[in-house]
N, C-alpha and C positions, 0 to 999 in steps of 0.2 A: 526281475532282476530290477529293473527302475526303481521299484517301491523300498525294494528293498537297500538300494542305494541312499533314496531319498534319507530313508527310516535310519537310516546309519549316520548322517551326516548331520542331521537333527539331532542325535543324542550327543556326537559329536560338540555340536556346536552349544548344547544345555552343558557338555562338561567342561569344555572352555570357559564358559561363563561361570560354572563355578569356581571352574579357578582364580581367575579375575578379580570375581568379587570376593574370595578369599585371600588373595594378594593385594587387595586394593586399601586396608586398612579401612577402621570402625568412624577416623576422623574426618573423611572428606562429607560436607553434606551437599547437595548443588540447591541454588533456588528453587527446583521445582520439586525438589524432596521434601521441603520447606513446607510448600503450597500444599502437598499432599501425603500424609506420612500415615499409611497403608500397613506398613510392614514393606522389607524386600526379602522375601523368601528367593533362594536364587534356584531354587529346586522350581521346576512344572511351568519355565518360563516361556513366553509365545516368541515367535523369532517375528512377529510383523505385526505391526500398528497399522489401520487404515483410518486416515482422517477424510473426511465427505466436503464434498464445496457445491455448491450449485452455481456459481459460475465459470464456464470456459476457463481454458487457460492460454494466456497469450503465450507469444514466443521468452525462452529462460534466454534468450542474448543478454548477457551482464551485466550488457552499457545501452542496450534498447529495450527493455522491459516498462510497459509503461503500465498495464493492467495492474492491481491489486493483487491478485492472484500470483502472476507473473513474476513480481518484484518479490516476493515472499518470499515463492521456491526456489527464485534464482539466489535468494540470500541463506539458503539453505546450501548452495550449492559453493557461492561465493561468499566468506562472512564478511557481513559490512564492518567499518571502522567501530561504531556503536551502535547500541538495538536500544529503545526505551522499553522500562518497563510500565506496568499500570497506575506507578506512582509518577506517570509524567518524569523519571528521570535517567539519564543515557547511562547505558552499563557500557564496559568496556567490550570488546570481542577482539576484533582483529587487531585493535592498538590495547596497547597495555598501558599507554601515559596520556596524558594531553597536558600540556601547560601555556600557561603565556604570562607574562612580566604588564604588557604593554596594552593589549589587544589589539596588539597589530603584528605582532608577530607569532603562530603559535605553534608551539613545539609537538610532533606527535612519535611516541615510539611502537613499531611495530613490536605483536608477541614474538620473541626470538626463538620460540621453537615452532613457529606458523611455517610450514612445509606445503607445496604442491602436492596432487598423488601421483605426483611422477618422481619424488622424492629430492626435488629442488625446491632451495629454499623461497618463501615470499621475501622479497626487499623491494626497498625503497625505488630499485630501477624500476621494478612494474608498477609503482604508486607513478613514477615519473612518466610513463610510458603511458597507464590509463590515463591520465589527464588530457596529456597530449594529442591521446586520440581520440577523445571523447572533446576537446576544444578544435579539432580541427574539423571543417565545416565541412569536408569532403566526405565524413564519416559520418555513417546514419547513427545517431545516438538521441540520448533524450538529452543530452546537452547541460552546459552546466550556467543557464543564465542565474540560475538562483545563486552560483559564486562568482556573479561577475563583477564582485569586491578584490578577486583575487586580482594582484601586484600581473600585469604581461593580458588580461582578458578583455577583448571590448564590450558594449552595453550588452550583447547578449551572451556573453560567456563564450566568446570563438579567439582563437589565437589573433593577434594583431597582423596587421597585413605582414605577410614577410616574413614572419618567425614561424620556427620551428617548435619551439619549447616555450612553457609556462614561465617565465620570470620568476611569480610568488611561489614556486615551487623549488625550496632549494633544500638537497640533497647533502645530512649530514655522515653519516655512516651506513648501513645497509639495512640497517632498521630503523634509523631514525630519520625524519623529515620537517622541516618546516614549509610554515603555509606562513604568505606573506599579505596582507591586506591592502588596499590602497588607501584604508584612515580606519581610527580604531573601531571595533565592532563586538559586538556581545557576542562570548564565545560560545554561548549557548544558542545560536545563528549558526554559525561553523561544525555543530554537532548536530543540528537538526539537519541541517542540506548533507551530511556524511553517513546517513543512516540507509540513504537508498544509493552509494556508491561503493560500485562494486567492484576489486578490483582485479585486472586480467596480465595471464602469464606474460611476459616479452619474449621469454627466452620462446614460445610457441609461435607467437602472433607480428611478432616485431618486425621479420620482409614481407608481411600480406600487403595484399593493396587494398587502403582502406579506402577506395569505391565500393569494392565490391566485399568488404570484411562482413556485412550483414550474412550474404552471401556464402561464406563460407562454412564449411562444414562443423569445423570448431563452433562457429556461436550458434548452429541450430540445435548442435546436440553436443556441447559441451564434453571433451574426452578425460582434461585434465582441470582440478578445481582446486580447492584448499577446505572449503567445510566440512559439516560432520559427518555428510551422506554424498556418495555421486549420483551419476546419474543411470540411471539403468538402460529405459526406455520411458519415451516421452509422445502422446497422442491427446495434444491438447482438451481435445471435446470428448473426451473418455475417463482416462487415467494420466499419474507418471507415476513411475514406479523408483524408489532409489536403495542404494543398497548399503550399507556399513562403510564407512573411511574406516579402517582398522589402524589409521596411522594419526587419526585426527590429533593435533595438537593441546586440545581442553580432553580430552580422552575417550580411547575409544567407546563407539557407540554401544547402549547393554543390549539394542534391537537389532537385527540384522539388515532385517528391510523396511520402509517406509510407503505407505501408500500412499496417495490423493486420485478419491474416484469422485466422480462429476458426475452428480444426479440432479432432478430437478429437486427445489426446495420441499417440494411437498413430499419426497421420499423418504428426506430424510429421518423425520422422524419411525419411519417404518422400517430402514434399516439400523438403527439404534438398536430396535426392537428386536431384531430379528439380530443383531451382533453382527451383521453385513460390516458397518464400520465401528470402530471403535470411540471415535467422537469428531464432531463436526469442527470445522472454522469458521467463528461466528461471524465474524470481519467479511466473511465471502461467502456463506453458507451457514446464518442462522438458521437456528430452530422457527418454524413458521408461527404469526401470531395465535393461529386459531391450534393448533398443536401445546401450544404453553401448560396448558393444568394438566391432556396424556404425559407430557415428558414427568413433570414433576411427579406425578402418580406412579411410574416405572419404575417396577422393583429392580430392573440389571443397568439401570445408571444414575448419575447425577446429576443432577439441574446446576446449571449456574447460569444468575441473575446477569445481564449484561447494564449498562449505564450508556448515557447518550453522550456518548465519543464521536461517531459519525453521523453523518445527514446525507439526508437524498436532497438533488436539487435538480433542476430546468435550465438548462444551457439553451438562452434566444441568441439564436443566430443574429446578431448586429447589422451583419448585409440585409439581411431580410426584413428585419423590424426596425426600422433607421432612427424612426422618432421613438424614443423615451416613451410619451404618452402609451403608445402601441403597447410596449413590454408592463408599462405601469397597469392597462387595462387589463392582462390576462393575468398579472396577479391577482386583481381585485377580483378575479373571472373564477378564481380556483377553491373549490369549497375544503380548506385545508382544515377545521374544526369536524368536518363530517367524517373526513379519512382517520382523522389520527382515533376520533370518538368509537368509530361504526368499525373501519376496516380493522385500526390496529388496539381496537379496543384500550383505549387508554393509555398502551405502555410505550408511549411518545410525548414530545414537546413541538409546536409548533416556531422554528426559529424565522427570525429574517438577519440574514446578512451571512460570512465564513466563516463564523465560529458559535459554537455549542455553548450552553450556560456555562458548561463544567472549564471553558477555554478560560485563561487570565487578561484575555485582553475583549473579551465581549464588552459589548459598549452596548452595556441596559438601557441608554435612554432613547436608539432605536426602538421607533413602535411599530407594530408588526402592520403590512397590511389586510385589511378586515377581508372578508368576504362581503363583496356590495358590490351586484349585478349591474345599479345602477351607475353606481360612478363608471364600471368596465365599458357601460352601455356609451356614457356623456366620451369618454377617453377614443373610445374607439373612433367615434364619428371625427372626436377633433382631429387623430391623427392623419384622418383621409384617406384609412385602409380599405381597401377592396374585398366585400366577404367573399366574392366568388374566386379569391385566390386560394387556390389550396396549399393546405401547412402541414407539411410532414413533421412526423412527430416519431422520435428515433426512440425505439425502445430494447435493451437487451434483455433476454431470455435468461430464464433461470430464477430470479427473483421473486414470485409468486405476488408479495402484498403489492411489490412496485409495480408489477404489470398488472394489476386489479386496481390499481392507484392511478394508472393511465389513461384506463379507462373510465375511472369515476372522473379526472380531468377533460378529458376529451368531449366527457355529456356535459361538462362545467363550463366550455370553451362553446358545444354547439349551440348552450342557450342563453347566448350574447351573439350570433348570429354568423359563429366563422367556421368557415369547411375547414375540419379538422382530421387529419386520415393518418390512424397510427400504421407504421410500420416498425416489423420485431425482427433483431439480427439475433446472432450467435455474438459474444462480448467482445473476439478481437473485433471481427468484422464492424460492429460497433465502435471500436475507439478508430479504426480504421478512416473510418464516416465523421468521427469527430474532430482528427488531426489534420481534415480536406476539408470540412465547414461544409461536411454535405446532408442539411438537415435545417429545419426549423426549428425545431423544439426539439433538448436532445436530454434524455433520462440521463444521470448517473447518480451514483452513490460515492461520496467525498467521505475520507479517512479525514479522522483527527489530525493536526500538523501541530506539535510540541510549539516549533516556533513559529510564531506570528506571519512569515514573510508571503505575501498572495502573488509575488512574483508568478511562478509559473499559470495561474488561474486566473491573473488581469493586468498581469503588465505586458504589454503591447508584445507579440511575438511568442509570451510562452509559451513553454509543450504543454500545457493542459488550459489553456485559452482557448476554448474551442470555440467561445462566442466571438471568434474575432474581434475581441475589444480593445481600443484603443483611446488613453484620456490622457494631453501630456501631463497634466497636474494628477493625478493616481501614480504615475511612470517614475512623476518629481519624488512623491513622497515616499513611495515603495523604496529605492534609493535612498533617501535618508533615514528610513525605517531599518533598512540594513545595516546602515553606519554609524548609526547611535546605539552608542556600546551601554547607554544606563535605558535599565527598565522602564521609569517611571516616564521620562521621553520618550521611547518608544512606547507608550500606550497613548499617551497624545495624537502621536502620527497614526498609528490605524485606527485608533475610534476617527478621524476625521475622515479616511479611507473607507468606513464601516458608511459615510454618511454619506459619500460622493456616490459610492457603490448603491445606495438605498436607494438613491436620484435615478441614477442612469441606468440599474435596473441590467446587468449584462445577465444576469443568471437571479432565478427567485428559489430558495431554498423553500422545500416543502416539509420536512418534518426530520426533527431525530428522534430513529425508534432505538430503543433497549435491546441488542443483542441477544440473545441467549445463548447459552452454549451445553451440553451434555456431553456427558463421557461417563463409556462403558465402565462399571465399578471393579473390572477383570483390570485396567488401567492401574498402575498400583504408583508410577510416576508421569505425571506429564497433567494438564490442562488446557482446557477450550478456553484462552483467552483475546480481549480484542489487541493484546498489546507484549512485545514480546514472547508470545506463546512458544515459538522454537528457539528460542533463547541457549536454553538448556536439555535440545531436542537429543541429544549426544545420552543423555540418563536416564529418557522414556524405558518404562517398562512393562508391560504386561504377563498376564497369567495366559496359560493356554484356555 
């Protein structure tokens, strides 16, 4: 009886898809379908797409998602105002328009059709409530430090003492608001720091205690959202299940269910081959380097080469390694050429600094730290480091190449007499330890940042400043960079920041690897991409 009911519902779903397809008109073409036009026959469509990732997914709390996987999945539930594509352009999502006449007052209109899944409209009251909640130091959130240029926020992006509202957020009407900054600012800076700003429903949460909001059932498993899909089940270590939001303002999803399956990177290729997953998400689940040729030769999938947008780096705890000479010694001791040539088979490049070579703010005049054991040993001696002192190296599990590179680097450091101890953790635990500075060296992948702002990573008390780095000159330059509207002048500022970071070395970039994606040929609309992969997720289509 149960099987018959499932069969009936499946047939009914197909019939509904046929009807919707017939009614939708032939002139509508999404950006995803432009990426991958294989035809979209309405018959024989599947109701589920499975995406493979290799990192466990942290909290889906929309204002406190910290790892890339959690941020991405939270943005499927709660649409951001903007979302970047692979051309590094900002696409409108929840926002319908963005205008400024003076680079100091930015008018944003919310899509007039946007609603919460309980039928209530998404309004500027929600925007105001979200800003006030995140800016309140009582609430646990990622904070607004990167948006501390907004009127009414202090240097840490928090409400001014005694204030309950953010002065720089002006409500015009239910769908229009204005962001006022303390001084003229590059519009791309505002957009770039709103791509992970997810609006929460004030009518659900306004009476909650902000001190315990992070423990509220809604924040642990959101039941009301505004994105293309709603949450069905969350098991961050193994899988996350979504179902279609039939009233999504950008169009009802064409595929009923969306699964994210957490598997070791080594298993991604096997499950692409067997069809257990339809595609991978390269940013947190790239095809393993050793499997690239195999995937390219698989008959049932299409392989998509990646580019060097993101990079892997090591945070150095500045409270452990107080002398920059010791941090420089570690950089000289690491055999990055060996990692790139042998482990990554040349499909990566060595960089030094917070930008990859694809970034327009990359300072090409900075010379990489070369592999030099003699210099490393000399600097260790000059720093006075006690070689008997254990060095805890925190490594997140899931990314096979990163784990292997950690082993190589541990051997490199032992070769110069250091007492290295590798500690492996699941990704959420790894991030928690990072936030507490509970490590000596910490491996982490850093996603491409369209805007060059570095306050989150190197500003004093920045949310991702796991190295606990603090340099007043860097803080001052970061603030100048935020408030400089001219891109050429900003480039000069960020060149100087990169020079200082290269000497202070709170982090050492390892390599920028080319993250490969692959997708089943059954998927007719939808591609694995490093940027904007889920922008048009409502248009994804898969054959049975």
